[in-house]
PDB file of N, H, CA, C and O in Angstrom:
ATOM      1  N   UNK A   1      47.893 -20.913  92.774  1.00  0.00           N
ATOM      2  CA  UNK A   1      47.268 -22.080  93.643  1.00  0.00           C
ATOM      3  C   UNK A   1      46.391 -22.988  92.921  1.00  0.00           C
ATOM      4  O   UNK A   1      45.439 -22.541  92.282  1.00  0.00           O
ATOM      5  N   UNK A   2      46.616 -24.097  92.971  1.00  0.00           N
ATOM      6  H   UNK A   2      47.390 -24.460  93.490  1.00  0.00           H
ATOM      7  CA  UNK A   2      45.638 -25.114  92.437  1.00  0.00           C
ATOM      8  C   UNK A   2      44.920 -25.930  93.507  1.00  0.00           C
ATOM      9  O   UNK A   2      45.448 -26.333  94.544  1.00  0.00           O
ATOM     10  N   UNK A   3      43.731 -26.116  93.157  1.00  0.00           N
ATOM     11  H   UNK A   3      43.302 -25.789  92.315  1.00  0.00           H
ATOM     12  CA  UNK A   3      42.801 -26.964  94.050  1.00  0.00           C
ATOM     13  C   UNK A   3      42.122 -27.981  93.303  1.00  0.00           C
ATOM     14  O   UNK A   3      41.477 -27.686  92.297  1.00  0.00           O
ATOM     15  N   UNK A   4      42.235 -29.302  93.774  1.00  0.00           N
ATOM     16  H   UNK A   4      42.760 -29.541  94.591  1.00  0.00           H
ATOM     17  CA  UNK A   4      41.363 -30.231  93.106  1.00  0.00           C
ATOM     18  C   UNK A   4      39.837 -30.448  94.237  1.00  0.00           C
ATOM     19  O   UNK A   4      40.019 -30.946  95.348  1.00  0.00           O
ATOM     20  N   UNK A   5      38.766 -30.128  93.908  1.00  0.00           N
ATOM     21  H   UNK A   5      38.619 -29.723  93.005  1.00  0.00           H
ATOM     22  CA  UNK A   5      37.850 -30.475  94.841  1.00  0.00           C
ATOM     23  C   UNK A   5      37.318 -31.965  94.742  1.00  0.00           C
ATOM     24  O   UNK A   5      37.764 -32.748  93.903  1.00  0.00           O
ATOM     25  N   UNK A   6      36.219 -32.341  95.762  1.00  0.00           N
ATOM     26  H   UNK A   6      35.857 -31.705  96.443  1.00  0.00           H
ATOM     27  CA  UNK A   6      36.088 -33.389  96.061  1.00  0.00           C
ATOM     28  C   UNK A   6      35.307 -34.155  94.809  1.00  0.00           C
ATOM     29  O   UNK A   6      35.289 -35.378  94.673  1.00  0.00           O
ATOM     30  N   UNK A   7      34.703 -33.254  93.972  1.00  0.00           N
ATOM     31  H   UNK A   7      34.718 -32.260  94.082  1.00  0.00           H
ATOM     32  CA  UNK A   7      34.092 -33.583  92.746  1.00  0.00           C
ATOM     33  C   UNK A   7      34.997 -33.673  91.540  1.00  0.00           C
ATOM     34  O   UNK A   7      34.537 -33.741  90.400  1.00  0.00           O
ATOM     35  N   UNK A   8      36.468 -33.671  91.842  1.00  0.00           N
ATOM     36  H   UNK A   8      36.842 -33.616  92.768  1.00  0.00           H
ATOM     37  CA  UNK A   8      37.310 -33.870  90.913  1.00  0.00           C
ATOM     38  C   UNK A   8      37.636 -32.799  89.638  1.00  0.00           C
ATOM     39  O   UNK A   8      38.217 -32.969  88.567  1.00  0.00           O
ATOM     40  N   UNK A   9      36.933 -31.513  90.310  1.00  0.00           N
ATOM     41  H   UNK A   9      36.461 -31.375  91.181  1.00  0.00           H
ATOM     42  CA  UNK A   9      37.201 -30.304  89.441  1.00  0.00           C
ATOM     43  C   UNK A   9      38.472 -29.492  89.988  1.00  0.00           C
ATOM     44  O   UNK A   9      38.755 -29.133  91.131  1.00  0.00           O
ATOM     45  N   UNK A  10      39.101 -29.340  88.830  1.00  0.00           N
ATOM     46  H   UNK A  10      38.871 -29.632  87.901  1.00  0.00           H
ATOM     47  CA  UNK A  10      40.371 -28.593  89.145  1.00  0.00           C
ATOM     48  C   UNK A  10      40.339 -27.122  89.109  1.00  0.00           C
ATOM     49  O   UNK A  10      40.203 -26.650  87.981  1.00  0.00           O
ATOM     50  N   UNK A  11      40.424 -26.368  89.995  1.00  0.00           N
ATOM     51  H   UNK A  11      40.534 -26.752  90.912  1.00  0.00           H
ATOM     52  CA  UNK A  11      40.387 -24.644  90.255  1.00  0.00           C
ATOM     53  C   UNK A  11      41.892 -24.145  90.378  1.00  0.00           C
ATOM     54  O   UNK A  11      42.596 -24.472  91.333  1.00  0.00           O
ATOM     55  N   UNK A  12      42.278 -23.431  89.474  1.00  0.00           N
ATOM     56  H   UNK A  12      41.705 -23.164  88.698  1.00  0.00           H
ATOM     57  CA  UNK A  12      43.333 -22.817  89.547  1.00  0.00           C
ATOM     58  C   UNK A  12      43.087 -20.937  89.901  1.00  0.00           C
ATOM     59  O   UNK A  12      42.338 -20.116  89.370  1.00  0.00           O
ATOM     60  N   UNK A  13      43.926 -20.833  90.829  1.00  0.00           N
ATOM     61  H   UNK A  13      44.534 -21.500  91.260  1.00  0.00           H
ATOM     62  CA  UNK A  13      43.743 -19.285  91.115  1.00  0.00           C
ATOM     63  C   UNK A  13      45.047 -18.817  90.763  1.00  0.00           C
ATOM     64  O   UNK A  13      46.035 -19.513  90.996  1.00  0.00           O
ATOM     65  N   UNK A  14      45.151 -17.424  90.091  1.00  0.00           N
ATOM     66  H   UNK A  14      44.348 -16.859  89.902  1.00  0.00           H
ATOM     67  CA  UNK A  14      46.003 -16.837  89.897  1.00  0.00           C
ATOM     68  C   UNK A  14      45.925 -15.295  90.459  1.00  0.00           C
ATOM     69  O   UNK A  14      44.859 -14.687  90.560  1.00  0.00           O
ATOM     70  N   UNK A  15      47.120 -14.786  90.787  1.00  0.00           N
ATOM     71  H   UNK A  15      47.986 -15.280  90.705  1.00  0.00           H
ATOM     72  CA  UNK A  15      47.163 -13.402  91.416  1.00  0.00           C
ATOM     73  C   UNK A  15      48.350 -12.517  90.903  1.00  0.00           C
ATOM     74  O   UNK A  15      49.410 -12.904  90.410  1.00  0.00           O
ATOM     75  N   UNK A  16      47.986 -11.430  91.102  1.00  0.00           N
ATOM     76  H   UNK A  16      47.126 -11.116  91.503  1.00  0.00           H
ATOM     77  CA  UNK A  16      49.118 -10.466  90.775  1.00  0.00           C
ATOM     78  C   UNK A  16      50.424 -10.368  91.410  1.00  0.00           C
ATOM     79  O   UNK A  16      51.537 -10.094  90.961  1.00  0.00           O
ATOM     80  N   UNK A  17      49.849 -10.767  92.979  1.00  0.00           N
ATOM     81  H   UNK A  17      48.945 -10.990  93.344  1.00  0.00           H
ATOM     82  CA  UNK A  17      50.797 -10.543  93.840  1.00  0.00           C
ATOM     83  C   UNK A  17      51.486 -12.139  94.396  1.00  0.00           C
ATOM     84  O   UNK A  17      51.002 -13.184  93.961  1.00  0.00           O
ATOM     85  N   UNK A  18      52.350 -12.145  95.135  1.00  0.00           N
ATOM     86  H   UNK A  18      52.742 -11.296  95.488  1.00  0.00           H
ATOM     87  CA  UNK A  18      52.706 -13.657  95.844  1.00  0.00           C
ATOM     88  C   UNK A  18      51.749 -13.981  96.660  1.00  0.00           C
ATOM     89  O   UNK A  18      50.946 -13.110  96.996  1.00  0.00           O
ATOM     90  N   UNK A  19      51.636 -15.310  97.151  1.00  0.00           N
ATOM     91  H   UNK A  19      52.288 -16.017  96.878  1.00  0.00           H
ATOM     92  CA  UNK A  19      50.652 -15.819  97.813  1.00  0.00           C
ATOM     93  C   UNK A  19      51.602 -15.684  99.399  1.00  0.00           C
ATOM     94  O   UNK A  19      52.788 -15.993  99.508  1.00  0.00           O
ATOM     95  N   UNK A  20      50.782 -15.184 100.442  1.00  0.00           N
ATOM     96  H   UNK A  20      49.818 -14.933 100.353  1.00  0.00           H
ATOM     97  CA  UNK A  20      51.280 -14.964 101.661  1.00  0.00           C
ATOM     98  C   UNK A  20      50.759 -16.056 102.376  1.00  0.00           C
ATOM     99  O   UNK A  20      49.604 -15.719 102.636  1.00  0.00           O
ATOM    100  N   UNK A  21      50.970 -17.221 102.860  1.00  0.00           N
ATOM    101  H   UNK A  21      51.908 -17.495 102.649  1.00  0.00           H
ATOM    102  CA  UNK A  21      50.187 -18.218 103.863  1.00  0.00           C
ATOM    103  C   UNK A  21      49.969 -17.434 105.174  1.00  0.00           C
ATOM    104  O   UNK A  21      49.164 -17.978 105.929  1.00  0.00           O
ATOM    105  N   UNK A  22      50.463 -16.368 105.578  1.00  0.00           N
ATOM    106  H   UNK A  22      51.117 -15.926 104.964  1.00  0.00           H
ATOM    107  CA  UNK A  22      50.516 -15.776 106.790  1.00  0.00           C
ATOM    108  C   UNK A  22      49.275 -14.465 106.596  1.00  0.00           C
ATOM    109  O   UNK A  22      48.917 -13.784 107.557  1.00  0.00           O
ATOM    110  N   UNK A  23      48.796 -14.301 105.370  1.00  0.00           N
ATOM    111  H   UNK A  23      49.087 -14.854 104.590  1.00  0.00           H
ATOM    112  CA  UNK A  23      47.959 -13.222 105.377  1.00  0.00           C
ATOM    113  C   UNK A  23      46.396 -13.473 105.577  1.00  0.00           C
ATOM    114  O   UNK A  23      45.840 -14.570 105.547  1.00  0.00           O
ATOM    115  N   UNK A  24      45.754 -12.129 105.804  1.00  0.00           N
ATOM    116  H   UNK A  24      46.206 -11.237 105.828  1.00  0.00           H
ATOM    117  CA  UNK A  24      44.303 -12.325 105.807  1.00  0.00           C
ATOM    118  C   UNK A  24      43.470 -13.008 104.893  1.00  0.00           C
ATOM    119  O   UNK A  24      42.449 -13.595 105.251  1.00  0.00           O
ATOM    120  N   UNK A  25      43.982 -12.936 103.398  1.00  0.00           N
ATOM    121  H   UNK A  25      44.812 -12.460 103.107  1.00  0.00           H
ATOM    122  CA  UNK A  25      43.437 -13.793 102.245  1.00  0.00           C
ATOM    123  C   UNK A  25      43.564 -15.311 102.661  1.00  0.00           C
ATOM    124  O   UNK A  25      42.640 -16.123 102.698  1.00  0.00           O
ATOM    125  N   UNK A  26      44.840 -15.523 102.956  1.00  0.00           N
ATOM    126  H   UNK A  26      45.591 -14.863 102.927  1.00  0.00           H
ATOM    127  CA  UNK A  26      45.445 -17.028 103.193  1.00  0.00           C
ATOM    128  C   UNK A  26      44.288 -17.513 104.058  1.00  0.00           C
ATOM    129  O   UNK A  26      43.588 -18.447 103.667  1.00  0.00           O
ATOM    130  N   UNK A  27      44.052 -16.863 105.303  1.00  0.00           N
ATOM    131  H   UNK A  27      44.620 -16.104 105.621  1.00  0.00           H
ATOM    132  CA  UNK A  27      43.380 -17.092 106.279  1.00  0.00           C
ATOM    133  C   UNK A  27      41.752 -17.357 106.117  1.00  0.00           C
ATOM    134  O   UNK A  27      41.107 -18.204 106.736  1.00  0.00           O
ATOM    135  N   UNK A  28      41.284 -16.488 105.202  1.00  0.00           N
ATOM    136  H   UNK A  28      41.808 -15.800 104.700  1.00  0.00           H
ATOM    137  CA  UNK A  28      39.868 -16.492 104.674  1.00  0.00           C
ATOM    138  C   UNK A  28      39.776 -17.564 103.730  1.00  0.00           C
ATOM    139  O   UNK A  28      38.668 -18.101 103.726  1.00  0.00           O
ATOM    140  N   UNK A  29      40.557 -18.002 102.984  1.00  0.00           N
ATOM    141  H   UNK A  29      41.457 -17.566 102.987  1.00  0.00           H
ATOM    142  CA  UNK A  29      40.541 -19.324 102.127  1.00  0.00           C
ATOM    143  C   UNK A  29      40.751 -20.567 103.113  1.00  0.00           C
ATOM    144  O   UNK A  29      40.149 -21.622 102.914  1.00  0.00           O
ATOM    145  N   UNK A  30      41.491 -20.424 104.013  1.00  0.00           N
ATOM    146  H   UNK A  30      41.980 -19.567 104.174  1.00  0.00           H
ATOM    147  CA  UNK A  30      41.738 -21.705 104.870  1.00  0.00           C
ATOM    148  C   UNK A  30      40.091 -21.877 105.729  1.00  0.00           C
ATOM    149  O   UNK A  30      39.573 -22.955 106.023  1.00  0.00           O
ATOM    150  N   UNK A  31      39.556 -20.607 105.978  1.00  0.00           N
ATOM    151  H   UNK A  31      39.976 -19.732 105.739  1.00  0.00           H
ATOM    152  CA  UNK A  31      38.334 -20.864 106.732  1.00  0.00           C
ATOM    153  C   UNK A  31      37.472 -21.899 105.784  1.00  0.00           C
ATOM    154  O   UNK A  31      37.094 -22.992 106.205  1.00  0.00           O
ATOM    155  N   UNK A  32      37.258 -21.512 104.708  1.00  0.00           N
ATOM    156  H   UNK A  32      37.564 -20.624 104.366  1.00  0.00           H
ATOM    157  CA  UNK A  32      36.343 -22.438 103.802  1.00  0.00           C
ATOM    158  C   UNK A  32      37.140 -23.711 103.109  1.00  0.00           C
ATOM    159  O   UNK A  32      36.771 -24.164 102.025  1.00  0.00           O
ATOM    160  N   UNK A  33      38.085 -24.158 103.720  1.00  0.00           N
ATOM    161  H   UNK A  33      38.384 -23.790 104.601  1.00  0.00           H
ATOM    162  CA  UNK A  33      38.820 -25.395 103.277  1.00  0.00           C
ATOM    163  C   UNK A  33      39.667 -25.296 102.122  1.00  0.00           C
ATOM    164  O   UNK A  33      39.817 -26.339 101.487  1.00  0.00           O
ATOM    165  N   UNK A  34      40.349 -24.096 101.650  1.00  0.00           N
ATOM    166  H   UNK A  34      40.227 -23.248 102.166  1.00  0.00           H
ATOM    167  CA  UNK A  34      41.138 -24.058 100.580  1.00  0.00           C
ATOM    168  C   UNK A  34      42.516 -23.576 101.130  1.00  0.00           C
ATOM    169  O   UNK A  34      42.688 -22.420 101.516  1.00  0.00           O
ATOM    170  N   UNK A  35      43.533 -24.579 101.144  1.00  0.00           N
ATOM    171  H   UNK A  35      43.394 -25.518 100.831  1.00  0.00           H
ATOM    172  CA  UNK A  35      44.698 -24.280 101.313  1.00  0.00           C
ATOM    173  C   UNK A  35      45.709 -24.868 100.466  1.00  0.00           C
ATOM    174  O   UNK A  35      45.448 -25.816  99.725  1.00  0.00           O
ATOM    175  N   UNK A  36      46.870 -24.336 100.549  1.00  0.00           N
ATOM    176  H   UNK A  36      47.083 -23.566 101.151  1.00  0.00           H
ATOM    177  CA  UNK A  36      47.875 -24.558  99.100  1.00  0.00           C
ATOM    178  C   UNK A  36      48.688 -25.879  99.532  1.00  0.00           C
ATOM    179  O   UNK A  36      48.762 -26.257 100.701  1.00  0.00           O
ATOM    180  N   UNK A  37      49.201 -26.441  98.597  1.00  0.00           N
ATOM    181  H   UNK A  37      49.141 -26.134  97.647  1.00  0.00           H
ATOM    182  CA  UNK A  37      50.073 -27.596  99.066  1.00  0.00           C
ATOM    183  C   UNK A  37      50.970 -27.387 100.075  1.00  0.00           C
ATOM    184  O   UNK A  37      51.848 -26.557  99.839  1.00  0.00           O
ATOM    185  N   UNK A  38      50.974 -27.983 101.242  1.00  0.00           N
ATOM    186  H   UNK A  38      50.261 -28.657 101.433  1.00  0.00           H
ATOM    187  CA  UNK A  38      51.939 -27.957 102.486  1.00  0.00           C
ATOM    188  C   UNK A  38      51.733 -27.128 103.726  1.00  0.00           C
ATOM    189  O   UNK A  38      52.389 -27.066 104.765  1.00  0.00           O
ATOM    190  N   UNK A  39      50.553 -26.459 103.301  1.00  0.00           N
ATOM    191  H   UNK A  39      50.019 -26.509 102.456  1.00  0.00           H
ATOM    192  CA  UNK A  39      49.955 -25.864 104.481  1.00  0.00           C
ATOM    193  C   UNK A  39      48.519 -26.324 104.909  1.00  0.00           C
ATOM    194  O   UNK A  39      47.711 -26.764 104.091  1.00  0.00           O
ATOM    195  N   UNK A  40      48.282 -26.205 106.116  1.00  0.00           N
ATOM    196  H   UNK A  40      48.939 -25.848 106.781  1.00  0.00           H
ATOM    197  CA  UNK A  40      46.936 -26.562 106.707  1.00  0.00           C
ATOM    198  C   UNK A  40      46.588 -27.894 106.794  1.00  0.00           C
ATOM    199  O   UNK A  40      47.493 -28.678 107.081  1.00  0.00           O
ATOM    200  N   UNK A  41      45.360 -28.369 106.591  1.00  0.00           N
ATOM    201  H   UNK A  41      44.625 -27.733 106.358  1.00  0.00           H
ATOM    202  CA  UNK A  41      45.002 -29.454 106.658  1.00  0.00           C
ATOM    203  C   UNK A  41      44.431 -29.850 105.412  1.00  0.00           C
ATOM    204  O   UNK A  41      44.354 -29.009 104.517  1.00  0.00           O
ATOM    205  N   UNK A  42      43.900 -31.356 105.174  1.00  0.00           N
ATOM    206  H   UNK A  42      43.962 -32.040 105.901  1.00  0.00           H
ATOM    207  CA  UNK A  42      43.534 -31.872 104.008  1.00  0.00           C
ATOM    208  C   UNK A  42      44.792 -32.530 103.061  1.00  0.00           C
ATOM    209  O   UNK A  42      45.980 -32.468 103.377  1.00  0.00           O
ATOM    210  N   UNK A  43      44.265 -33.164 101.845  1.00  0.00           N
ATOM    211  H   UNK A  43      43.300 -33.214 101.588  1.00  0.00           H
ATOM    212  CA  UNK A  43      45.049 -34.042 101.218  1.00  0.00           C
ATOM    213  C   UNK A  43      45.740 -32.948 100.097  1.00  0.00           C
ATOM    214  O   UNK A  43      46.449 -33.584  99.317  1.00  0.00           O
ATOM    215  N   UNK A  44      45.733 -31.735  99.847  1.00  0.00           N
ATOM    216  H   UNK A  44      45.157 -31.219 100.481  1.00  0.00           H
ATOM    217  CA  UNK A  44      46.079 -30.927  99.003  1.00  0.00           C
ATOM    218  C   UNK A  44      47.491 -31.423  98.304  1.00  0.00           C
ATOM    219  O   UNK A  44      47.701 -31.407  97.091  1.00  0.00           O
ATOM    220  N   UNK A  45      48.468 -31.892  99.376  1.00  0.00           N
ATOM    221  H   UNK A  45      48.298 -31.905 100.362  1.00  0.00           H
ATOM    222  CA  UNK A  45      49.898 -32.262  98.646  1.00  0.00           C
ATOM    223  C   UNK A  45      50.073 -33.319  97.754  1.00  0.00           C
ATOM    224  O   UNK A  45      51.085 -33.510  97.080  1.00  0.00           O
ATOM    225  N   UNK A  46      48.944 -34.082  97.768  1.00  0.00           N
ATOM    226  H   UNK A  46      48.122 -33.927  98.316  1.00  0.00           H
ATOM    227  CA  UNK A  46      48.888 -35.119  96.970  1.00  0.00           C
ATOM    228  C   UNK A  46      48.551 -34.797  95.418  1.00  0.00           C
ATOM    229  O   UNK A  46      48.901 -35.589  94.543  1.00  0.00           O
ATOM    230  N   UNK A  47      47.873 -33.629  95.122  1.00  0.00           N
ATOM    231  H   UNK A  47      47.589 -32.986  95.833  1.00  0.00           H
ATOM    232  CA  UNK A  47      47.453 -32.720  94.045  1.00  0.00           C
ATOM    233  C   UNK A  47      48.331 -32.029  93.569  1.00  0.00           C
ATOM    234  O   UNK A  47      48.151 -31.641  92.414  1.00  0.00           O
ATOM    235  N   UNK A  48      49.558 -31.638  94.265  1.00  0.00           N
ATOM    236  H   UNK A  48      49.703 -31.953  95.203  1.00  0.00           H
ATOM    237  CA  UNK A  48      50.584 -30.778  93.773  1.00  0.00           C
ATOM    238  C   UNK A  48      51.260 -31.374  92.621  1.00  0.00           C
ATOM    239  O   UNK A  48      52.177 -30.771  92.063  1.00  0.00           O
TER     240      UNK A  48
END
């Protein structure tokens, strides 16, 4: 998963398991504003 911050920093998350948007981990990330493209709020889709 790639995230572009408001400061224009590019953050790339990698994982040994597939990203499940319905998982607790995904909810924890979404709670602090980190969502993958196509899920949740924000303008992340434009950065994909």
